[in-house]
N, C-alpha and C positions, 0 to 999 in steps of 0.2 A: 306184300305187306312189310317185309323188312325194309324195303326201299322207302315206303311211305313213312314208317316210324322214324327212320333216320332223317328224312327231310323235315318231318314235323319238329324234331328236336333242334335242328339247325335253324329253322325259320322262327320258332318260338310259339307256335300254336299247333294244336292237333288237327289232323285232317281225317275226317270221318269217311270211311269207305262207303261210297254210294254207287252200287253197280248199275243203277238205273241212269245216272248222269255221269258225264266225264269228270275227271279230277280237275279242280280249278287250281292252277299253279299261279302263285303271286307274281306280280310284275317285278321288273328290276328296281324301280323306285321304292317299292315296298320292302324289298330285300335290303336296300341301302339304308332305309329308315331303321329297320331292326338291327342293322349293323351298328349304327350310332348308339342305340340304346345299350347294346352289349358293351361298348367302349366306356360309356358313362358309369356303368355299373362296375367297371373294373379299375376305376381311378385309385391311385395310391399316392402317398406323400413321396417327395424326393428323398432318397436315402440320406443325403447330407443335410436335410433341412432340420433334423432333430439330432441332438447329441445324446448318446446313450448314457443313461443315469448309472452312476456307480452304486451298486448294491453291496455294501460291506458286510462281511461276516456271513456269507451265504455259501460257504464251502470253497474248496480249492479251485473248482472250475470257474468261479466268478472272477478270479484274478485278484480279489481283495478279501480272501477268506482268512480264517483263523485270527491273526493279529490285526487284520484290516489295514495293513500298511503302516502301523504305528511302530513296528519293531518289537524287540523283546525287552521287557522290564523298563525300569527307569521312570523318571518324573514325567517325561513327555508322553509316555504311553498311558500312565495312570491318571493324568489330569492335564489341565491347561497351564501354560507357562507364560507370564507376561513378556512382551517384546522387550528385549534388552536385559532380561533377568540373567544374572551370572551366578546363581547358586547362593545368593545372600551376601556375597562380598560387595565391597564398594565398586561400582561400575568403573571400567577403565576410562570412559570418557570424562569421569570426574577426577580420578587420581592422576591421569595423564592427558589433560586436554590438549587439543591441537592448536587452539587459539588462546591468546592472552585474555586479560580481564577486559570486559566491555564497560565503557563509561556510559552509564545510563543517562547522565545529565548532559552529554555532549549534544551540540546542535548541528543539524545537517544544513549548512549554509550553501546556497548555490553560488558558485564563483562567477564573477563578472570581471574580465580583464579589459584593460584600456585599449588594447589593439582591436579586440572584437567590437567594442563600443565605437571606436573611430571608424571601423569598416562599415558598421550600420549607418553611421552618419554620412559617410561618403556615398553610400548607395541611395541615400535619400529615404531610408526606412525609418529613421528617427529624426525629428525636428529639433536641432540644438537651440532654437530660439525659445522653446517652451520648456517648462520644468519637466524633468525626467523622473518618473516614479516607477513603482513596481508594475503598474498597469501598462505603461508604454513598453516596458521590457518584455512583458508577456504577450501583448497584442502584436508586437512586431516580430515575435518568435526569436528574439535575442536570447531569451531564457525559456526553456521548455518545462514549465511547472516550478513552483517554489514551495518548499517544505517548511523550513524554519526561518527563512530570511535570505537576504542577498548580501554578499561581501564583495566590495570593490577591491580588486587586486591590481598590481602595477606591471603586469607583463605587457610589454610593448609600449612602455611609457615614453620612449624616444620618438614614437610616431604620433603621439597624441598631441594635437595642436588646436583643438576646437574648444572655445569657452562654453561651458555648460553649467547648469544648475541641477544637481542630481541628489535624490534622497534614497538612501539604502539603509540596510540594517547595521552594517559595520563596514569599515574601510581601513586598509593598511596605511601606515605613515607615508610610504613611498607613493601610493596612489593619491593621497591627499595633496602631497607636494606637487605632483605632476599636474593635477587638475587645477590647483591654484596658480601654478606657474603659467598655465595657458589662459588665465583670467577667469576661471570658473569657480564654482562653489560646491562644497560637499557638506551634506547634513546627514548625520546618522540618527535614526529614529527606531524606537522599540516597536516591534510588531509581534503579537501572538498569532496563532493560527487563524483565529476569527478576524483579527485585524488585517491579515494578508488577504483573506477572502473579501473583506469589505472594500479594500483598495482595488483589487484586481477585478471584482465583479460588483461595482456600485449599484447596478440595477436590482440586485437582490436585497438591498438594505434601504432603509429610509434615508432621505436626504440629510446631509450634515450629521452623519452618525459619528458619535464620539468614540475614538479609539482608546484602547486600554493603555495605561501607563505601567511601567515595570514595578514589581513588588519585591523581587529578590534583591538583596544587598549588592550582589555582584553586578546586576544589570543597572541598578540605580547609580552606582559609582561610575560605570562605564559611560552612561549617557549624561552624567554631570561633568565629565572631563572635557575641557576645551581642546585638548590635544586630539581627542577622537572626534571633534566637531559634533558633540552631542547636542541634541535639541533641548536638553535641560541645563546647559551650561550657563544660561542667563540667570538661573536661580542662585548662583554662587555670589557671595560678597567678595569684595576686593581682599585678596590675600587668603581666601578660604580654600581649603583643599577639597577635592572631590570625595575624599573618604568621609564616611559617616561617623567615624570615630575621632575626627579632628576638626576643630573650629578655628576661625581666624583669631589671632591674639586680641584680647580685650572684648571678645564677643560672647564669652561664656556667661550664662545667666545663672544667678543664684536661685536655688530652689526655695530658700526661706526668705521671708521679708525681713526688714530691718528690726522690727519688734521681736520676731521669732529668734533672730540671731542674738539680740540682746538678752532675751530670756535664757537662751542656750548658754551664753557666756556666764551669766549669773549663777546658773545651776552648776556649771563646772567649777566656779570659784567657791561655792558653798559645799562641795563634796568633801567628805571626811576621808575617803580612801578611794 
């Protein structure tokens, strides 16, 4: 009987003693099946699959008892402190900044030098017979993205020999001289961010979309200046300055009519004091 009870616990079912019939011992396949069942019932998670949660304030044996890792006294133990808080004094990154003043009105112009433009023309990536705009510069990967505009610069002006017609946001005086010396033409035009997208991706806008004109005084005066080859230079009269505060001699207009001026003079003559 001790042997039968031990075997019954191992196999998983009880064997009733029957002295009239011989004991039926299960086959090897049945024993193997009961072995699989015992393994499935003993499955556990991998030890490294879960990270042990820190239980603070549960006694010294927990590793984070008593002060719970906050230390002794002070503001950081009793409450939360904002990041960068220095006890109420003016933070050091304000009193002693690492960088100088940031010009918020500065434009991020993409530089375009003449040597790179000539290289793209020599490789056949840009057709000099057609007008060159911001779209051609981006499509040919001469420029990788445009933020606030494109400025034409004169690096490599001694190797530039191809006559072209190019429209950019701004251009240096040396670059303008080099392009015109080669028989080309430079036009500077105002582009805001929406205008740049309309030129670079015309398929996203209706046909013949109208581009915005400058509204700031500095931009208006720049594109009215013939020296910058601005597209608004044709609006100037002969002898007129690009500045909005000066007009050509003899072009000033009187605000009052002749009758109003006469009345004004008569009132001044009849004044007692």
